C-alpha positions, 0 to 999 in steps of 0.5 A: 453519505452518512458517517455510519455508511461511510465507515462501512465502505471498503475505502480506508480513511487517513485515520486508519492505522498504518498497519492496516494501510500497509497491508492493504497496499501490499495486497494491492501490489501482490495482486495487481503488480506495480501501480501508479501512486495516483491509482493507489491513493484513489483505491485506498482513499488516501491523500498523496501526503499520506501515501508518501508517509506510507511509502516511507514506512514500508521502504525505510522502517526497521519495524517492518523488517526491511524494504518492501516497496520502492517508488519508480519513475516510469513514463513520466509517472511514479509507480509503486513496485515491490522489492524482492523482500516485498515479493517474498512477503507476498508469497508468505501472505498468499501461503498463509491464506491457502 
């Protein structure tokens, strides 16, 4: 695939801004509910190490106003879930688009 076509697809690149990746992950969780880390990596086009940094950013950073996501173990795999603050943010994001 040419670089021009690759840049135009929906997948994010590891070079994408953390803000864009955070919003994309939050939208995914708002729409689909808990998702496995592997599925989130594939959907966003990120290597696992990049996803782990994103989870740290959304889980621990004061810059984002609180803890929005939390990784949990379910049936032997790690899934990403929204915290109560994350669900509140999803409701605000959905209200803003209506």
